[in-house]
C-alpha positions in Angstrom: 189.9 -1.0 -99.9 186.9 1.4 -99.9 183.8 -0.3 -100.7 180.0 0.9 -101.7 178.5 1.3 -98.2 181.8 4.2 -97.5 180.9 6.3 -100.0 177.3 6.7 -98.8 176.9 10.6 -97.1 176.2 10.2 -93.5 176.5 6.3 -93.0 178.9 6.4 -90.4 178.7 2.7 -89.7 182.1 2.5 -87.7 181.3 5.8 -85.4 179.9 4.9 -81.6 178.5 8.2 -82.1 176.7 8.1 -85.3 174.9 4.9 -83.9 173.6 7.2 -81.0 172.1 9.7 -83.1 170.7 7.2 -85.3 169.0 5.4 -81.9 167.7 8.9 -81.3 166.3 9.9 -84.7 164.8 6.6 -85.5 164.6 4.5 -82.3 163.2 7.3 -79.8 160.2 8.8 -82.4 158.8 4.9 -82.7 159.5 4.4 -78.4 157.1 7.9 -77.7 154.6 7.2 -80.4 153.7 2.8 -79.3 154.1 5.0 -75.4 151.4 6.9 -76.5 149.6 4.7 -78.1 149.6 1.8 -75.1 148.8 5.0 -72.9 145.7 5.7 -74.8 144.5 2.4 -74.5 145.2 2.1 -70.7 142.9 4.8 -70.5 140.0 3.5 -72.6 140.7 0.2 -71.0 139.1 1.4 -67.5 136.0 2.1 -68.9 135.3 -1.5 -70.6 132.3 -3.5 -68.9 130.5 0.5 -68.4 127.3 1.6 -69.6 127.4 4.6 -71.6 125.7 6.7 -69.4 128.5 6.2 -66.8 131.4 7.4 -69.4 129.3 10.2 -70.0 128.4 11.7 -66.9 132.2 10.7 -66.0 134.0 12.1 -69.3 132.1 13.0 -72.0 134.6 13.8 -74.4 135.3 10.5 -74.3 131.9 9.4 -76.1 133.2 10.0 -79.7 135.5 6.9 -79.6 132.8 5.0 -78.5 130.0 6.3 -81.0 131.7 8.4 -83.4 130.6 7.6 -86.8 127.9 5.4 -86.4 125.4 6.2 -88.8 121.7 5.9 -88.3 121.6 2.3 -89.6 123.6 1.2 -87.3 126.6 0.8 -89.4 130.1 2.8 -89.1 130.8 5.6 -92.1 134.2 5.7 -93.8 136.7 6.1 -91.7 134.5 6.3 -88.5 136.5 7.3 -84.9 134.9 4.4 -83.4 136.0 1.6 -86.1 139.2 2.9 -85.7 139.1 2.3 -82.0 138.3 -1.3 -82.6 140.6 -1.7 -85.1 143.2 -0.7 -83.0 142.3 -2.0 -79.7 139.4 -4.2 -80.2 137.2 -2.1 -78.1 133.7 -0.8 -79.2 130.2 -0.8 -78.5 127.9 -3.0 -80.6 127.1 0.2 -83.1 123.4 -1.8 -84.2 122.4 -2.1 -80.8 123.0 1.9 -79.9 121.0 2.8 -83.1 117.8 0.5 -81.9 118.3 1.5 -78.6 118.7 5.3 -78.9 115.8 5.0 -81.3 113.6 3.4 -78.6 114.2 4.8 -75.8 116.4 7.7 -76.4 119.7 8.9 -74.1 118.3 6.9 -71.1 119.1 3.9 -73.6 122.2 4.9 -72.2 122.7 2.8 -69.4 121.8 -0.3 -71.2 124.5 0.2 -73.9 128.2 -1.5 -72.2 131.4 -0.7 -73.6 132.9 -4.2 -74.6 136.1 -5.6 -75.7 137.4 -8.3 -77.4 141.0 -10.4 -76.9 142.6 -7.4 -75.8 145.6 -10.0 -74.6 146.2 -11.0 -78.3 144.8 -8.1 -80.5 147.1 -7.8 -83.6 147.2 -4.2 -83.4 148.1 -4.0 -79.6 150.3 -6.8 -79.8 152.9 -4.9 -82.7 152.5 -1.7 -80.6 153.9 -3.6 -77.6 156.9 -5.0 -79.1 158.1 -2.1 -80.8 157.6 -0.3 -77.2 159.5 -2.9 -75.2 162.5 -3.5 -77.8 163.1 0.6 -78.2 162.7 0.6 -74.4 165.7 -1.5 -74.0 168.0 0.4 -76.1 166.9 3.5 -74.6 167.7 2.3 -70.9 170.8 1.0 -72.4 172.0 4.3 -73.5 170.5 6.5 -70.6 168.3 8.5 -73.1 166.3 11.0 -71.3 162.6 10.9 -73.8 160.6 13.6 -73.0 156.8 12.5 -74.6 155.9 15.3 -77.1 152.1 14.0 -77.4 150.7 13.4 -74.3 147.3 11.2 -74.0 145.3 14.1 -72.3 146.1 16.0 -75.9 144.1 12.7 -78.1 141.4 12.6 -75.5 140.5 16.5 -75.3 140.9 16.5 -79.4 140.2 13.1 -81.1 141.9 14.1 -84.0 145.3 13.9 -82.7 144.9 10.4 -82.7 145.6 10.8 -86.1 148.6 12.3 -86.0 150.2 10.2 -83.8 149.2 7.2 -86.1 151.3 9.0 -89.2 154.4 9.5 -86.7 153.9 5.7 -85.7 153.7 5.1 -89.2 156.8 7.4 -90.8 158.8 5.9 -87.5 158.2 2.7 -88.6 158.7 3.3 -92.5 162.2 5.0 -92.0 163.4 2.5 -89.5 163.4 -0.6 -92.3 165.7 -1.6 -94.1 164.7 -0.7 -97.6 165.7 2.6 -96.5 167.9 3.0 -94.0 171.1 2.3 -94.1 172.0 1.4 -90.2 169.2 -0.8 -90.0 170.7 -2.5 -93.0 174.0 -2.7 -91.5 172.2 -4.5 -88.2 170.4 -7.3 -90.7 173.0 -7.6 -92.9 175.7 -8.7 -90.4 173.9 -10.8 -88.4 174.5 -14.6 -89.3 177.8 -13.5 -91.9 181.5 -14.3 -91.0 183.9 -11.6 -89.9 186.2 -11.9 -93.5 182.6 -11.0 -95.8 181.2 -8.2 -93.1 184.8 -6.0 -93.2 184.9 -6.5 -97.1 181.6 -4.7 -97.3 182.2 -2.5 -94.1 186.0 -2.0 -94.4 186.1 0.9 -91.5 184.6 -1.4 -89.3 188.2 -3.1 -88.9 189.7 -0.6 -87.2 187.1 -0.1 -84.9 185.2 -3.4 -84.4 186.1 -3.7 -80.9 184.0 -0.1 -80.0 181.1 -1.0 -82.3 181.0 -5.1 -81.0 180.7 -3.5 -77.8 177.8 -0.9 -78.5 176.0 -3.1 -80.4 177.1 -6.4 -78.9 178.7 -8.4 -81.2 179.5 -12.2 -80.3 180.3 -15.5 -81.8 177.6 -17.6 -83.4 179.8 -19.8 -84.9 183.9 -20.7 -84.5 185.6 -22.8 -87.0 187.7 -25.3 -85.3 191.2 -24.5 -87.1 194.6 -23.8 -85.5 195.1 -20.7 -87.3 194.4 -18.1 -85.5 193.9 -15.6 -88.6 191.3 -18.0 -90.3 189.7 -18.8 -87.2 188.8 -15.1 -86.8 188.0 -14.3 -90.8 185.3 -17.5 -90.7 184.0 -16.9 -87.3 180.1 -16.1 -87.9 178.8 -13.5 -85.9 175.2 -12.6 -84.0 174.3 -10.1 -81.4 173.9 -11.6 -77.8 170.6 -11.8 -76.2 168.6 -8.3 -75.4 171.7 -6.5 -76.6 171.3 -3.0 -78.9 171.7 -5.1 -81.9 169.4 -7.8 -80.6 166.9 -5.5 -80.3 167.3 -3.6 -83.5 167.4 -7.0 -85.3 164.0 -8.0 -84.2 161.9 -4.6 -84.3 163.0 -5.1 -88.2 161.8 -8.5 -88.0 158.1 -7.5 -86.2 157.9 -4.9 -88.7 158.1 -7.0 -91.2 156.0 -9.9 -90.1 153.4 -7.2 -89.1 153.2 -4.9 -91.8 152.0 -8.2 -93.6 149.1 -8.4 -91.9 145.5 -6.8 -92.8 144.5 -5.7 -89.4 147.9 -3.6 -89.1 147.4 -2.3 -92.6 143.6 -1.5 -91.8 144.5 0.9 -89.0 147.8 2.7 -90.8 144.5 3.5 -93.7 143.0 6.0 -91.4 146.7 8.2 -92.5 147.9 6.7 -96.0 146.2 5.2 -98.6 147.9 1.9 -99.4 150.6 1.2 -96.6 153.6 -0.6 -97.2 154.6 -3.8 -97.3 158.0 -3.3 -95.4 159.4 -7.1 -96.2 158.3 -7.4 -99.8 159.7 -4.0 -100.5 163.0 -5.3 -98.9 162.9 -8.5 -100.8 162.4 -6.6 -104.3 165.6 -4.3 -103.5 167.7 -7.1 -102.0 167.5 -9.4 -105.2 167.2 -6.7 -108.1 170.5 -5.9 -105.9 171.8 -10.0 -106.5 169.7 -10.2 -109.7 166.6 -12.4 -109.9 168.1 -15.1 -111.6 170.4 -15.9 -108.5 168.6 -18.7 -107.3 171.5 -21.6 -106.8 175.2 -21.6 -106.0 177.6 -23.7 -107.6 179.9 -25.1 -104.8 182.8 -27.8 -106.9 179.7 -30.3 -108.1 177.5 -28.9 -105.4 174.4 -27.1 -106.4 172.9 -25.3 -103.3 169.5 -24.4 -103.9 168.6 -20.5 -102.4 164.7 -22.2 -101.6 166.0 -25.0 -99.8 166.2 -25.6 -96.4 169.6 -27.2 -95.7 171.3 -29.0 -92.4 174.8 -28.1 -92.5 177.2 -30.3 -90.8 180.6 -29.2 -90.1 183.8 -31.8 -89.3 186.8 -29.5 -89.0 187.3 -27.5 -92.8 184.8 -29.8 -94.4 180.6 -29.3 -94.2 177.9 -31.6 -95.4 174.8 -29.9 -97.1 172.6 -32.0 -96.5 168.7 -30.9 -97.5 165.7 -30.6 -95.1 163.1 -32.1 -97.5 165.3 -35.0 -97.8 165.3 -35.4 -93.8 161.3 -34.8 -93.8 161.4 -37.5 -96.0 163.3 -39.9 -94.3 161.7 -38.9 -90.7 158.3 -39.2 -91.7 159.3 -43.2 -93.4 161.3 -44.0 -90.3 158.1 -43.0 -88.4 155.7 -45.6 -90.7 158.1 -48.1 -90.3 158.0 -47.9 -86.7 154.0 -48.4 -86.6 154.7 -51.3 -89.2 153.8 -49.7 -92.3 156.2 -49.8 -94.1 159.2 -52.4 -94.7 162.8 -51.6 -93.5 163.6 -51.7 -97.1 161.8 -48.5 -98.1 163.3 -46.7 -95.3 166.9 -47.7 -96.5 166.0 -46.0 -99.9 165.1 -43.0 -97.9 168.4 -43.1 -96.4 170.2 -42.5 -99.7 169.9 -39.5 -100.2 171.2 -38.2 -97.1 174.5 -41.1 -97.1 175.7 -39.9 -100.4 175.2 -36.1 -99.1 177.4 -37.0 -96.0 180.0 -38.5 -98.5 180.3 -35.2 -100.3 182.3 -32.7 -98.4 182.6 -29.6 -99.2 185.4 -27.1 -98.2 183.8 -24.9 -95.4 186.0 -21.9 -96.2 185.1 -22.4 -99.9 181.0 -22.7 -98.9 180.9 -19.3 -96.7 182.5 -17.3 -99.2 179.8 -18.8 -102.3 177.0 -18.3 -100.0 178.1 -14.5 -98.1 176.2 -12.3 -100.3 172.6 -14.1 -99.5 173.7 -14.4 -96.4 175.0 -10.8 -96.2 171.5 -9.2 -98.3 169.4 -11.4 -95.8 167.6 -13.5 -99.0 169.0 -16.8 -96.7 170.3 -16.9 -93.0 172.5 -19.5 -91.4 171.1 -20.3 -87.7 172.6 -21.9 -84.6 171.3 -25.4 -83.6 170.6 -27.1 -80.7 168.2 -24.2 -79.5 164.8 -25.9 -79.1 163.4 -29.0 -79.4 162.7 -29.0 -83.8 166.5 -29.2 -83.9 166.7 -32.1 -81.5 164.4 -33.7 -83.2 166.3 -34.2 -86.1 169.8 -34.5 -84.2 167.9 -37.6 -83.0 167.2 -38.7 -86.1 170.3 -37.9 -87.8 172.4 -40.2 -85.4 170.5 -43.3 -87.1 172.9 -42.9 -90.1 176.2 -41.5 -88.6 178.0 -42.5 -85.4 179.1 -38.8 -84.7 177.4 -36.1 -85.3 179.6 -32.8 -85.4 178.6 -29.0 -85.3 175.0 -28.8 -87.0 174.3 -25.5 -88.2 170.7 -24.8 -89.7 170.6 -22.9 -93.4 167.2 -22.0 -94.5 165.4 -19.4 -96.6 165.0 -16.2 -94.3 162.7 -14.1 -96.1 160.6 -16.9 -97.3 160.2 -19.1 -94.3 160.2 -15.8 -91.5 157.8 -18.4 -89.3 160.4 -20.9 -88.7 162.1 -18.6 -86.7 159.2 -19.0 -83.9 160.9 -22.1 -83.5 163.2 -20.4 -80.8 166.2 -20.4 -82.8 166.8 -17.1 -82.5 168.2 -16.1 -79.5 
């Protein structure tokens, strides 16, 4: 049966050659532009700590990058080149000091003005470039793509306006890669944390070509249900990407772009080439919510209601699942800490156990749960992440053992787009 995604022109999600073309058209430009800008940063970094006199004597064509666009009062003019270099790399000269020194001593004062830098190891735009470069390079290496840079650092050094051309290419590459505009990137996003049955219902031709795509992108199981029936086991296996695989790098690139394009420091750089840089995550959320319906905020499974804007722990035992809200866990854990410190009576602690115990008594059929929740997982309005990956999960597991004797498989389920920082706790492998 043909799905909507089978009707999209040139979207051959089942074809490895189409994926290679996607990498060539969308990933290689991000690698080329980030590498060029990082190489350019390294070139300028060589002069940090030097006086402007030494800079001028060694490479006078570098001077505009440090003082270009500084007015007579020591302020940056609109779209000043020196300010752009500061925003991008944290490399600068003190504009006020430069103007005052030049007024007092003329060019002789250049020897007293140093090129400085600020926290380059953690500078936002540098970190942005480094992560995109790292992930794109990993993909290019795996596919043995020979990249011949179209823009060289020497071109920028001799013609400062070239840096705007590189920024334009980088911005264009980032936006065109985003899942809002690119169906291949959307495939990468939607396929993570979804069970196989729903995946092939959305992408039917994948069923016939799954082994090739699995090998190319790096699909592997995140969760396998404990059932004897091999067909059910296959259909309800939740997939993820192997660490450092092509799919893993593409997935992380999208997350990094979402995170970066929310930061004012990144927007300030791109404002040099576009009036209003996009918030890529907000754009995607807008389209995803429109697709599923703004009113779609909860899922009813039997007598239970799952709210999309609350985090849950899913305790899977055979073919059943218990859904326990993280908020009730948090309240219980805080109460337990207060009890251990002698701040509350044990009876109050029992009060906070009640909603958890109730949740443990209500069993939801696992396959109903996965089928019902699949549309929001597919659009990444929520996600399922593996448990037992970091200290955070172990903390909750320890407290859970106070309530039940045996801890079956535990999966973390939460709002993906609203709670992106939670991914930094080490749940993504």
